[in-house]
C-alpha positions as CSV (number, residue, x, y, z in Angstrom):
1,M,-3.1,54.3,-21.0
2,A,-6.6,52.3,-22.0
3,E,-7.6,51.9,-25.3
4,E,-10.6,50.5,-26.6
5,V,-10.6,48.1,-29.2
6,W,-12.0,48.3,-32.4
7,T,-15.5,48.1,-33.8
8,P,-18.1,48.7,-35.9
9,D,-19.6,51.7,-35.1
10,D,-19.7,52.7,-38.5
11,D,-22.7,49.9,-39.6
12,E,-25.9,51.2,-38.7
13,V,-27.6,47.9,-40.5
14,M,-25.6,45.7,-37.8
15,K,-26.6,48.0,-35.4
16,E,-30.5,47.7,-36.4
17,E,-30.3,44.2,-36.5
18,M,-28.1,43.4,-33.7
19,P,-28.3,45.5,-31.5
20,G,-26.0,44.7,-27.9
21,I,-23.6,43.4,-30.8
22,V,-21.8,46.7,-30.7
23,E,-21.8,47.5,-26.8
24,M,-20.6,43.9,-26.1
25,A,-17.5,45.0,-28.7
26,K,-16.5,47.9,-26.5
27,V,-13.8,46.1,-25.0
28,V,-11.2,48.2,-22.7
29,A,-8.3,46.8,-22.1
30,P,-6.5,46.8,-18.3
31,E,-3.5,48.6,-17.9
32,V,-0.5,46.3,-18.5
33,P,2.9,48.0,-18.0
34,E,5.1,45.5,-19.4
35,V,7.9,43.1,-17.8
36,T,10.4,41.2,-18.0
37,M,10.9,37.7,-17.0
38,G,13.9,35.9,-17.8
39,N,14.8,37.1,-21.5
40,A,10.9,36.6,-21.9
41,P,8.5,39.7,-22.1
42,T,5.4,39.5,-20.6
43,M,2.2,41.5,-19.5
44,A,1.4,41.8,-15.6
45,F,-0.1,43.6,-13.5
46,I,1.0,45.0,-10.7
47,P,-0.5,44.2,-7.8
48,P,-0.1,47.0,-4.3
49,H,-0.1,44.3,-2.1
50,A,1.7,41.3,-3.7
51,F,2.2,39.5,-0.2
52,D,-1.4,40.2,1.4
53,L,-3.5,37.5,0.1
54,E,-7.1,39.1,0.9
55,K,-5.7,43.1,-0.7
56,L,-5.1,41.1,-3.4
57,K,-8.0,39.1,-3.7
58,M,-9.9,43.2,-3.7
59,Y,-7.1,44.0,-6.1
60,L,-8.0,41.5,-8.6
61,Q,-12.2,41.8,-8.4
62,P,-12.3,43.9,-10.7
63,H,-11.0,42.4,-13.2
64,I,-12.6,39.3,-12.5
65,V,-16.1,41.1,-13.0
66,Q,-15.8,42.6,-16.1
67,I,-14.0,39.5,-17.2
68,N,-17.1,37.6,-15.9
69,D,-19.3,39.8,-17.7
70,L,-17.4,40.0,-21.4
71,A,-17.3,35.8,-21.3
72,E,-21.6,36.5,-20.4
73,R,-21.6,38.4,-23.3
74,A,-19.7,36.3,-25.6
75,E,-21.6,33.7,-25.7
76,D,-24.3,35.6,-27.3
77,F,-22.3,36.9,-30.2
78,K,-22.9,35.8,-33.4
79,I,-19.9,36.6,-36.2
80,V,-22.2,37.3,-38.7
81,S,-20.0,39.5,-41.1
82,A,-16.5,40.5,-41.8
83,E,-16.4,43.0,-39.5
84,T,-18.1,41.2,-36.7
85,H,-15.2,38.4,-37.8
86,V,-12.1,41.3,-36.9
87,T,-14.2,41.9,-33.4
88,A,-14.7,38.5,-32.3
89,I,-10.7,38.6,-32.8
90,E,-10.2,41.7,-31.2
91,M,-12.4,40.7,-28.2
92,A,-10.5,37.0,-28.1
93,G,-6.8,38.9,-28.0
94,Q,-7.8,41.2,-25.3
95,L,-9.0,38.2,-23.5
96,T,-5.5,36.6,-24.0
97,K,-3.9,39.1,-23.0
98,Y,-6.0,39.6,-19.6
99,N,-4.4,36.0,-19.1
100,K,-0.8,36.7,-19.6
101,A,-1.5,39.6,-17.3
102,M,-3.1,37.4,-14.5
103,D,0.0,34.8,-15.1
104,G,2.7,37.8,-14.8
105,T,0.9,38.5,-11.7
106,R,1.0,35.2,-10.7
107,K,4.5,34.8,-10.8
108,E,5.5,38.0,-9.9
109,I,4.5,37.0,-6.7
110,I,5.7,33.3,-5.9
111,D,8.8,33.5,-7.9
112,P,10.4,35.2,-4.9
113,Y,8.6,32.1,-2.6
114,G,9.9,29.8,-4.9
115,N,13.3,30.9,-4.8
116,M,13.2,30.5,-1.1
117,V,11.3,27.4,-1.0
118,N,14.5,25.6,-3.7
119,G,16.9,27.9,-1.3
120,V,16.1,26.1,1.5
121,N,15.8,22.8,0.2
122,G,18.9,23.1,-1.6
123,E,20.5,24.0,1.7
124,V,18.4,21.2,3.7
125,R,17.9,18.0,1.2
126,P,22.1,17.3,1.4
127,I,22.3,17.6,5.0
128,K,18.4,15.5,5.4
129,A,21.0,12.7,3.2
130,I,23.2,12.7,5.2
131,V,21.0,12.1,8.3
132,D,18.6,9.1,6.3
133,K,22.0,7.5,5.5
134,T,23.4,7.2,8.9
135,V,19.8,6.3,10.3
136,K,19.7,3.5,7.2
137,V,22.9,2.4,8.3
138,L,22.0,2.2,12.0
139,K,19.2,0.5,11.6
140,G,20.9,-2.4,9.3
141,K,23.3,-2.5,12.0
142,I,20.7,-2.7,14.9
143,G,18.8,-5.7,12.1
144,A,21.3,-7.1,12.2
145,Y,22.0,-7.5,15.9
146,D,18.3,-8.3,15.9
147,A,18.5,-10.5,14.2
148,E,21.4,-12.5,15.4
149,Q,19.7,-12.6,18.8
150,A,16.6,-13.8,17.8
151,E,18.2,-16.8,15.6
152,L,20.0,-17.8,18.6
153,A,16.2,-17.5,20.5
154,R,14.9,-19.4,17.9
155,R,17.8,-22.0,17.8
156,I,17.0,-22.5,21.5
157,A,13.0,-22.4,21.2
158,M,13.5,-25.1,18.3
159,K,15.6,-27.4,20.6
160,A,12.8,-27.3,23.1
161,A,9.9,-28.1,20.7
162,A,12.1,-30.9,19.3
163,E,12.3,-32.3,22.8
164,E,9.2,-32.1,23.4
165,A,8.2,-33.9,19.5
166,A,10.1,-36.4,20.7
167,I,8.5,-37.2,24.1
168,R,4.9,-37.1,22.5
169,Q,6.2,-39.3,19.4
170,K,7.2,-42.0,22.4
171,E,4.3,-41.6,24.2
172,L,2.2,-42.1,20.7
173,E,4.2,-45.4,20.2
174,A,3.3,-46.5,23.8
175,E,-0.2,-45.9,23.2
176,R,0.3,-48.2,20.0
177,Q,2.0,-50.9,21.6
178,K,-0.7,-50.8,24.5
179,D,-3.6,-50.9,21.8
180,I,-1.8,-54.5,20.4
181,A,-1.3,-55.7,23.5
182,R,-5.3,-54.8,24.2
183,Q,-6.5,-56.6,21.0
184,E,-4.1,-59.3,21.2
185,K,-5.4,-60.5,25.3
186,D,-9.0,-60.1,23.7
187,R,-7.9,-62.7,21.1
188,K,-6.9,-65.3,23.3
189,E,-9.6,-65.2,25.9
190,A,-12.1,-65.5,22.6
191,L,-9.9,-68.0,22.2
192,A,-10.1,-69.5,25.7
193,R,-13.6,-69.1,25.5
194,Q,-14.3,-71.0,21.7
195,K,-12.1,-74.0,23.6
196,T,-14.4,-73.8,26.4
197,L,-17.7,-73.5,24.7
198,D,-16.7,-76.7,22.1
199,A,-15.6,-78.9,24.8
200,Q,-19.8,-77.7,26.3
201,A,-21.0,-78.6,22.7
202,K,-19.8,-82.2,22.5
203,E,-20.1,-82.9,26.1
204,A,-23.8,-81.7,25.0
205,G,-23.9,-83.5,21.2
206,V,-24.8,-79.9,20.3
207,E,-23.7,-77.7,17.3
208,P,-20.9,-75.6,18.9
209,V,-21.2,-72.1,19.6
210,K,-19.2,-69.4,18.0
211,V,-17.6,-66.9,19.3
212,E,-15.8,-63.7,17.3
213,V,-12.6,-63.8,17.5
214,K,-11.2,-60.3,15.8
215,E,-7.6,-60.6,14.5
216,V,-5.0,-57.9,15.9
217,V,-4.7,-55.1,13.7
218,D,-1.8,-52.6,14.3
219,P,-3.2,-49.1,14.2
220,G,0.4,-48.6,12.6
221,I,3.4,-46.8,13.6
222,P,2.4,-42.7,14.3
223,D,3.2,-40.0,12.4
224,P,6.2,-38.1,13.1
225,V,5.4,-35.0,15.3
226,I,6.3,-31.8,14.0
227,A,8.8,-30.1,16.4
228,V,6.8,-26.5,16.3
229,P,8.6,-23.3,18.0
230,K,6.5,-21.1,20.6
231,G,8.0,-18.4,19.6
232,S,11.7,-17.2,20.8
233,S,12.4,-15.3,23.7
234,Y,13.9,-12.5,22.0
235,G,12.3,-9.1,21.0
236,G,9.9,-6.2,22.0
237,T,10.7,-2.1,22.6
238,T,14.6,-1.0,23.7
239,R,13.8,2.4,25.5
240,T,16.6,5.0,25.5
241,E,16.3,8.7,26.3
242,V,16.5,10.0,23.1
243,G,13.9,7.7,21.6
244,T,11.9,3.8,21.1
245,S,13.7,0.9,19.0
246,F,11.3,-2.4,18.2
247,T,11.3,-4.2,15.5
248,V,8.8,-5.7,13.6
249,R,9.2,-9.5,12.4
250,T,7.0,-10.9,9.9
251,W,7.5,-14.4,8.2
252,K,7.5,-13.9,4.2
253,F,8.7,-16.2,1.6
254,K,9.9,-16.1,-2.1
255,V,9.7,-18.5,-5.2
256,V,12.3,-21.3,-6.3
257,S,10.5,-23.4,-7.6
258,L,6.8,-23.6,-8.4
259,D,7.0,-26.6,-10.1
260,Q,7.9,-28.0,-6.7
261,V,5.2,-26.6,-4.4
262,P,1.9,-28.7,-3.9
263,K,-0.9,-27.9,-5.3
264,E,-2.6,-27.2,-1.9
265,F,-0.3,-24.0,-2.3
266,T,-0.9,-22.4,-5.8
267,L,-3.8,-21.4,-7.9
268,L,-3.0,-20.2,-11.5
269,T,0.6,-19.5,-10.3
270,L,0.9,-19.4,-6.2
271,N,-2.0,-19.5,-3.5
272,E,-0.1,-16.8,-1.5
273,K,-3.1,-16.8,1.1
274,A,-3.0,-20.5,1.4
275,V,0.8,-20.2,1.9
276,K,0.6,-17.6,4.6
277,A,-2.2,-19.2,6.9
278,A,0.1,-22.3,6.6
279,V,3.0,-20.0,7.7
280,D,1.3,-18.4,10.4
281,R,0.3,-22.3,12.2
282,G,4.0,-22.7,12.3
283,V,4.9,-24.4,9.4
284,R,8.2,-23.5,7.7
285,E,9.3,-25.8,5.4
286,I,7.2,-25.7,1.6
287,P,9.0,-27.6,-0.9
288,G,9.7,-24.9,-3.7
289,L,9.7,-22.0,-1.5
290,D,12.0,-20.4,1.0
291,I,10.4,-19.4,3.7
292,Y,12.7,-16.5,5.9
293,E,12.0,-14.4,8.4
294,H,12.3,-10.8,7.7
295,S,12.4,-8.0,10.3
296,D,11.8,-4.3,9.6
297,V,12.8,-1.9,12.3
298,R,11.2,1.3,12.7
299,L,12.0,3.7,15.4
300,R,9.9,6.6,17.2
301,T,11.1,9.7,18.5
302,K,10.2,11.5,21.5
């Protein structure tokens, strides 16, 4: 049964001075049968169609209108006496009861779903854990095999690069020797011209003409050619009837000794951008850094 909250109807002075306060104070509580949630008794509305959201909205609409109306009137409500103080407490109590009733309704509706979700998760989660663990084991083995093949391909590519670097080194040395020989030839020719001019000047009784005789300058031993492999020949995508496997390789690094890292690769700590740029260019050895290839196995199912 609905109950009427206490209001100071017998306070004629308040009726005359504050019209509307008494009417606003007349709040009718909804019917909220007591239900039990666990060990704690709560108050809850019992919607007729708990699993039909649209019908639930229609069922709750009158309560929403009533609460919104009470909220608007409460904005203008003033506590000016002991009676209105009690009235405000009663109004707040009714609203609190509404709130508990709404919360009870929510729990009544969602608890079965929650139990179902928890039950399904409880059954599925162990299976997923086994699957995830097994896939992780297989990906580890796939990655290990890929790493072995990639290392073999890298060594082959490195050997080819070293051979190319050696050939280029010989070419640079040959160019150096050729440059020195050209300078020596030019010097000999200049000395011969000087000798001829000196003889001609002496015969003519004039000062000899000076010929510029350059010294032979060794351009220096060429810097060692760095062997940079053109890329491994192993990799790509493996397709099966079930799915596809491919390995993504990225070069990563970790600091071994920051003190040994050249300043061009450091800021206040480590200039990772500069290091990555160098690694992208093919640099594989930087003092103080351990540069290694990281393999990330990815699977795509059909």
